[in-house]
A tleap script that builds the chain and sets N, CA, C and O, in Angstrom:
source leaprc.protein.ff14SB
mol = sequence {
  NMET SER ASN ARG ASN THR GLN LEU GLY THR
  HIE ASP MET ASN ALA THR GLN ILE ARG ASP
  ALA ILE ASP ALA GLY LYS LYS VAL PHE TRP
  SER ASN LYS GLY TYR PRO VAL ILE LYS ASP
  SER LYS GLY GLN TYR LEU ILE LYS CYS THR
  PHE SER LYS MET CYS LEU GLY LEU THR TRP
  ALA ASP GLY GLU THR LEU ASN GLY LYS ALA
  ASP ASP PHE PHE VAL GLU CASP
}
set mol.1.N position { -259.216 86.440 132.652 }
set mol.1.CA position { -258.935 85.777 131.397 }
set mol.1.C position { -258.195 86.739 130.483 }
set mol.1.O position { -258.534 87.920 130.415 }
set mol.2.N position { -257.221 86.256 129.805 }
set mol.2.CA position { -256.390 87.072 128.928 }
set mol.2.C position { -257.035 87.194 127.549 }
set mol.2.O position { -257.388 86.180 126.947 }
set mol.3.N position { -257.194 88.403 127.043 }
set mol.3.CA position { -257.818 88.620 125.740 }
set mol.3.C position { -257.033 88.009 124.595 }
set mol.3.O position { -257.623 87.565 123.610 }
set mol.4.N position { -255.710 87.978 124.708 }
set mol.4.CA position { -254.921 87.471 123.580 }
set mol.4.C position { -255.173 86.000 123.308 }
set mol.4.O position { -254.937 85.543 122.190 }
set mol.5.N position { -255.646 85.240 124.293 }
set mol.5.CA position { -255.864 83.817 124.093 }
set mol.5.C position { -257.280 83.480 123.652 }
set mol.5.O position { -257.507 82.372 123.165 }
set mol.6.N position { -258.231 84.373 123.798 }
set mol.6.CA position { -259.596 84.052 123.413 }
set mol.6.C position { -259.707 83.822 121.908 }
set mol.6.O position { -260.601 83.106 121.457 }
set mol.7.N position { -258.829 84.409 121.146 }
set mol.7.CA position { -258.837 84.225 119.699 }
set mol.7.C position { -258.092 82.958 119.274 }
set mol.7.O position { -258.236 82.516 118.134 }
set mol.8.N position { -257.310 82.375 120.162 }
set mol.8.CA position { -256.403 81.303 119.765 }
set mol.8.C position { -256.842 79.905 120.159 }
set mol.8.O position { -256.189 78.935 119.776 }
set mol.9.N position { -257.914 79.768 120.904 }
set mol.9.CA position { -258.372 78.433 121.246 }
set mol.9.C position { -258.525 78.251 122.738 }
set mol.9.O position { -258.654 79.222 123.484 }
set mol.10.N position { -258.510 76.997 123.174 }
set mol.10.CA position { -258.702 76.654 124.572 }
set mol.10.C position { -257.638 77.313 125.432 }
set mol.10.O position { -256.469 77.361 125.048 }
set mol.11.N position { -258.034 77.822 126.594 }
set mol.11.CA position { -257.088 78.462 127.499 }
set mol.11.C position { -257.480 78.163 128.929 }
set mol.11.O position { -258.481 77.486 129.168 }
set mol.12.N position { -256.707 78.657 129.890 }
set mol.12.CA position { -256.910 78.403 131.315 }
set mol.12.C position { -256.836 76.897 131.588 }
set mol.12.O position { -257.803 76.289 132.048 }
set mol.13.N position { -255.693 76.321 131.302 }
set mol.13.CA position { -255.507 74.876 131.368 }
set mol.13.C position { -254.675 74.488 132.581 }
set mol.13.O position { -253.790 75.233 133.001 }
set mol.14.N position { -254.964 73.311 133.144 }
set mol.14.CA position { -254.119 72.781 134.213 }
set mol.14.C position { -253.108 71.807 133.601 }
set mol.14.O position { -253.167 71.515 132.407 }
set mol.15.N position { -252.187 71.311 134.421 }
set mol.15.CA position { -251.096 70.459 133.924 }
set mol.15.C position { -251.623 69.194 133.253 }
set mol.15.O position { -251.101 68.788 132.214 }
set mol.16.N position { -252.635 68.575 133.821 }
set mol.16.CA position { -253.194 67.340 133.238 }
set mol.16.C position { -253.808 67.619 131.878 }
set mol.16.O position { -253.603 66.847 130.942 }
set mol.17.N position { -254.555 68.705 131.749 }
set mol.17.CA position { -255.160 69.053 130.463 }
set mol.17.C position { -254.097 69.341 129.408 }
set mol.17.O position { -254.259 68.975 128.245 }
set mol.18.N position { -253.024 69.990 129.808 }
set mol.18.CA position { -251.936 70.292 128.873 }
set mol.18.C position { -251.276 69.006 128.401 }
set mol.18.O position { -251.080 68.807 127.202 }
set mol.19.N position { -250.933 68.133 129.341 }
set mol.19.CA position { -250.301 66.859 128.962 }
set mol.19.C position { -251.219 66.023 128.072 }
set mol.19.O position { -250.769 65.444 127.083 }
set mol.20.N position { -252.502 65.961 128.421 }
set mol.20.CA position { -253.463 65.202 127.613 }
set mol.20.C position { -253.581 65.763 126.200 }
set mol.20.O position { -253.655 65.005 125.232 }
set mol.21.N position { -253.599 67.088 126.080 }
set mol.21.CA position { -253.692 67.710 124.761 }
set mol.21.C position { -252.463 67.380 123.916 }
set mol.21.O position { -252.592 67.054 122.736 }
set mol.22.N position { -251.288 67.462 124.502 }
set mol.22.CA position { -250.062 67.139 123.771 }
set mol.22.C position { -250.061 65.672 123.355 }
set mol.22.O position { -249.712 65.343 122.221 }
set mol.23.N position { -250.451 64.799 124.267 }
set mol.23.CA position { -250.505 63.362 123.955 }
set mol.23.C position { -251.527 63.052 122.860 }
set mol.23.O position { -251.400 62.053 122.151 }
set mol.24.N position { -252.532 63.906 122.727 }
set mol.24.CA position { -253.546 63.736 121.674 }
set mol.24.C position { -253.107 64.363 120.349 }
set mol.24.O position { -253.859 64.352 119.374 }
set mol.25.N position { -251.888 64.909 120.318 }
set mol.25.CA position { -251.358 65.469 119.086 }
set mol.25.C position { -251.699 66.928 118.848 }
set mol.25.O position { -251.460 67.450 117.759 }
set mol.26.N position { -252.255 67.595 119.856 }
set mol.26.CA position { -252.587 69.009 119.706 }
set mol.26.C position { -251.372 69.877 120.013 }
set mol.26.O position { -250.469 69.459 120.738 }
set mol.27.N position { -251.356 71.081 119.461 }
set mol.27.CA position { -250.278 72.034 119.711 }
set mol.27.C position { -250.683 72.939 120.863 }
set mol.27.O position { -251.709 73.617 120.807 }
set mol.28.N position { -249.858 72.942 121.915 }
set mol.28.CA position { -250.117 73.752 123.102 }
set mol.28.C position { -249.001 74.777 123.228 }
set mol.28.O position { -247.837 74.476 122.962 }
set mol.29.N position { -249.364 75.990 123.636 }
set mol.29.CA position { -248.402 77.074 123.782 }
set mol.29.C position { -248.585 77.763 125.121 }
set mol.29.O position { -249.655 77.705 125.727 }
set mol.30.N position { -247.519 78.419 125.575 }
set mol.30.CA position { -247.571 79.274 126.751 }
set mol.30.C position { -247.341 80.707 126.300 }
set mol.30.O position { -246.348 80.990 125.631 }
set mol.31.N position { -248.216 81.587 126.644 }
set mol.31.CA position { -248.096 83.020 126.406 }
set mol.31.C position { -248.262 83.422 124.938 }
set mol.31.O position { -249.104 84.267 124.635 }
set mol.32.N position { -247.487 82.843 124.024 }
set mol.32.CA position { -247.627 83.118 122.590 }
set mol.32.C position { -246.994 81.958 121.821 }
set mol.32.O position { -246.432 81.042 122.422 }
set mol.33.N position { -247.086 82.000 120.517 }
set mol.33.CA position { -246.616 80.866 119.713 }
set mol.33.C position { -245.099 80.710 119.693 }
set mol.33.O position { -244.588 79.758 119.102 }
set mol.34.N position { -244.373 81.622 120.324 }
set mol.34.CA position { -242.932 81.492 120.463 }
set mol.34.C position { -242.536 80.544 121.596 }
set mol.34.O position { -241.354 80.262 121.795 }
set mol.35.N position { -243.540 80.053 122.339 }
set mol.35.CA position { -243.286 79.176 123.480 }
set mol.35.C position { -244.164 77.921 123.418 }
set mol.35.O position { -245.123 77.797 124.179 }
set mol.36.N position { -243.838 76.996 122.517 }
set mol.36.CA position { -244.619 75.763 122.474 }
set mol.36.C position { -244.313 74.872 123.679 }
set mol.36.O position { -243.204 74.885 124.213 }
set mol.37.N position { -245.305 74.109 124.091 }
set mol.37.CA position { -245.092 73.087 125.117 }
set mol.37.C position { -244.843 71.792 124.360 }
set mol.37.O position { -245.626 71.410 123.491 }
set mol.38.N position { -243.757 71.126 124.693 }
set mol.38.CA position { -243.359 69.914 123.966 }
set mol.38.C position { -243.207 68.740 124.931 }
set mol.38.O position { -243.130 68.913 126.148 }
set mol.39.N position { -243.166 67.556 124.358 }
set mol.39.CA position { -242.819 66.343 125.104 }
set mol.39.C position { -241.537 65.826 124.483 }
set mol.39.O position { -241.500 65.514 123.293 }
set mol.40.N position { -240.478 65.733 125.289 }
set mol.40.CA position { -239.190 65.322 124.737 }
set mol.40.C position { -239.066 63.802 124.675 }
set mol.40.O position { -239.994 63.083 125.046 }
set mol.41.N position { -237.937 63.326 124.213 }
set mol.41.CA position { -237.720 61.892 124.029 }
set mol.41.C position { -237.687 61.111 125.342 }
set mol.41.O position { -237.800 59.885 125.340 }
set mol.42.N position { -237.533 61.820 126.463 }
set mol.42.CA position { -237.548 61.178 127.783 }
set mol.42.C position { -238.939 61.195 128.408 }
set mol.42.O position { -239.131 60.688 129.513 }
set mol.43.N position { -239.912 61.778 127.703 }
set mol.43.CA position { -241.270 61.862 128.211 }
set mol.43.C position { -241.531 63.059 129.104 }
set mol.43.O position { -242.563 63.127 129.772 }
set mol.44.N position { -240.597 64.009 129.120 }
set mol.44.CA position { -240.749 65.217 129.925 }
set mol.44.C position { -241.544 66.260 129.135 }
set mol.44.O position { -241.362 66.411 127.927 }
set mol.45.N position { -242.416 66.967 129.826 }
set mol.45.CA position { -243.179 68.051 129.218 }
set mol.45.C position { -242.453 69.346 129.534 }
set mol.45.O position { -242.194 69.660 130.695 }
set mol.46.N position { -242.125 70.098 128.482 }
set mol.46.CA position { -241.293 71.286 128.618 }
set mol.46.C position { -241.887 72.464 127.874 }
set mol.46.O position { -242.565 72.293 126.861 }
set mol.47.N position { -241.632 73.651 128.375 }
set mol.47.CA position { -241.951 74.887 127.669 }
set mol.47.C position { -240.665 75.281 126.940 }
set mol.47.O position { -239.633 75.511 127.569 }
set mol.48.N position { -240.736 75.354 125.630 }
set mol.48.CA position { -239.541 75.650 124.832 }
set mol.48.C position { -239.615 77.061 124.269 }
set mol.48.O position { -240.636 77.463 123.710 }
set mol.49.N position { -238.546 77.799 124.416 }
set mol.49.CA position { -238.442 79.120 123.806 }
set mol.49.C position { -237.849 78.933 122.413 }
set mol.49.O position { -236.707 78.493 122.280 }
set mol.50.N position { -238.612 79.261 121.381 }
set mol.50.CA position { -238.120 79.062 120.018 }
set mol.50.C position { -237.037 80.071 119.640 }
set mol.50.O position { -236.318 79.876 118.661 }
set mol.51.N position { -236.924 81.140 120.413 }
set mol.51.CA position { -235.925 82.166 120.114 }
set mol.51.C position { -234.538 81.772 120.622 }
set mol.51.O position { -233.541 81.944 119.920 }
set mol.52.N position { -234.483 81.241 121.846 }
set mol.52.CA position { -233.194 80.895 122.447 }
set mol.52.C position { -232.933 79.395 122.477 }
set mol.52.O position { -231.822 78.968 122.792 }
set mol.53.N position { -233.941 78.593 122.154 }
set mol.53.CA position { -233.878 77.118 122.192 }
set mol.53.C position { -233.757 76.580 123.621 }
set mol.53.O position { -233.490 75.393 123.805 }
set mol.54.N position { -233.947 77.425 124.625 }
set mol.54.CA position { -233.914 76.991 126.020 }
set mol.54.C position { -235.267 76.386 126.382 }
set mol.54.O position { -236.296 76.731 125.801 }
set mol.55.N position { -235.243 75.473 127.360 }
set mol.55.CA position { -236.462 74.827 127.822 }
set mol.55.C position { -236.599 74.954 129.333 }
set mol.55.O position { -235.609 75.047 130.059 }
set mol.56.N position { -237.833 74.957 129.785 }
set mol.56.CA position { -238.182 75.007 131.191 }
set mol.56.C position { -239.235 73.937 131.422 }
set mol.56.O position { -240.117 73.752 130.584 }
set mol.57.N position { -239.161 73.240 132.524 }
set mol.57.CA position { -240.157 72.226 132.822 }
set mol.57.C position { -241.552 72.822 132.836 }
set mol.57.O position { -241.737 73.958 133.273 }
set mol.58.N position { -242.531 72.072 132.364 }
set mol.58.CA position { -243.912 72.525 132.383 }
set mol.58.C position { -244.372 72.826 133.802 }
set mol.58.O position { -245.099 73.790 134.040 }
set mol.59.N position { -243.938 71.986 134.747 }
set mol.59.CA position { -244.380 72.138 136.137 }
set mol.59.C position { -243.194 72.170 137.088 }
set mol.59.O position { -242.056 71.884 136.714 }
set mol.60.N position { -243.497 72.524 138.321 }
set mol.60.CA position { -242.532 72.401 139.406 }
set mol.60.C position { -242.347 70.915 139.682 }
set mol.60.O position { -242.969 70.084 139.021 }
set mol.61.N position { -241.507 70.572 140.641 }
set mol.61.CA position { -241.202 69.173 140.958 }
set mol.61.C position { -242.433 68.378 141.384 }
set mol.61.O position { -242.437 67.152 141.280 }
set mol.62.N position { -243.483 69.060 141.863 }
set mol.62.CA position { -244.688 68.344 142.287 }
set mol.62.C position { -245.491 67.782 141.120 }
set mol.62.O position { -246.411 66.990 141.325 }
set mol.63.N position { -245.152 68.182 139.901 }
set mol.63.CA position { -245.827 67.671 138.720 }
set mol.63.C position { -247.172 68.318 138.428 }
set mol.63.O position { -247.823 67.954 137.450 }
set mol.64.N position { -247.600 69.255 139.239 }
set mol.64.CA position { -248.901 69.901 139.053 }
set mol.64.C position { -248.836 71.426 138.989 }
set mol.64.O position { -249.597 72.042 138.243 }
set mol.65.N position { -247.942 72.042 139.758 }
set mol.65.CA position { -247.854 73.505 139.784 }
set mol.65.C position { -247.163 73.976 138.510 }
set mol.65.O position { -245.988 73.682 138.287 }
set mol.66.N position { -247.894 74.704 137.680 }
set mol.66.CA position { -247.379 75.145 136.389 }
set mol.66.C position { -246.301 76.216 136.538 }
set mol.66.O position { -246.341 77.025 137.465 }
set mol.67.N position { -245.353 76.212 135.630 }
set mol.67.CA position { -244.369 77.290 135.511 }
set mol.67.C position { -244.945 78.352 134.592 }
set mol.67.O position { -244.426 78.601 133.504 }
set mol.68.N position { -245.997 78.957 135.032 }
set mol.68.CA position { -246.708 79.987 134.290 }
set mol.68.C position { -248.146 80.003 134.743 }
set mol.68.O position { -248.614 79.054 135.373 }
set mol.69.N position { -248.849 81.069 134.430 }
set mol.69.CA position { -250.259 81.184 134.798 }
set mol.69.C position { -251.104 80.269 133.918 }
set mol.69.O position { -250.876 80.166 132.713 }
set mol.70.N position { -252.074 79.613 134.528 }
set mol.70.CA position { -252.933 78.675 133.797 }
set mol.70.C position { -253.627 79.342 132.608 }
set mol.70.O position { -253.810 78.712 131.567 }
set mol.71.N position { -254.013 80.606 132.753 }
set mol.71.CA position { -254.718 81.264 131.653 }
set mol.71.C position { -253.799 81.735 130.529 }
set mol.71.O position { -254.271 82.287 129.535 }
set mol.72.N position { -252.494 81.522 130.677 }
set mol.72.CA position { -251.555 81.845 129.609 }
set mol.72.C position { -251.242 80.649 128.700 }
set mol.72.O position { -250.534 80.800 127.704 }
set mol.73.N position { -251.760 79.473 129.033 }
set mol.73.CA position { -251.576 78.292 128.187 }
set mol.73.C position { -252.779 78.160 127.264 }
set mol.73.O position { -253.915 78.401 127.671 }
set mol.74.N position { -252.521 77.773 126.015 }
set mol.74.CA position { -253.632 77.617 125.078 }
set mol.74.C position { -253.313 76.552 124.035 }
set mol.74.O position { -252.155 76.266 123.733 }
set mol.75.N position { -254.380 75.981 123.500 }
set mol.75.CA position { -254.286 74.985 122.421 }
set mol.75.C position { -254.591 75.696 121.117 }
set mol.75.O position { -255.561 76.447 121.021 }
set mol.76.N position { -253.769 75.458 120.125 }
set mol.76.CA position { -254.006 76.038 118.801 }
set mol.76.C position { -255.216 75.365 118.174 }
set mol.76.O position { -255.331 74.140 118.189 }
set mol.77.N position { -256.112 76.166 117.627 }
set mol.77.CA position { -257.301 75.614 116.931 }
set mol.77.C position { -256.915 75.063 115.584 }
set mol.77.O position { -257.769 74.560 114.855 }
savepdb mol mol.pdb
quit
């Protein structure tokens, strides 16, 4: 478990938990607050870099394998 996330809220999340949290209106991040997970207008869940404005899919094509370690995702309290 990563120490930086224990102060920030729920962590060690799978793809379903992340999508459910976003759909419930919660703010989810990967690694730090510079990388929010968003749902775009097409219904895609993406990891957005606020510095470069680039986005990466939340998961691989299988829809379950995260593009990042599960313990690096967290919900803002």
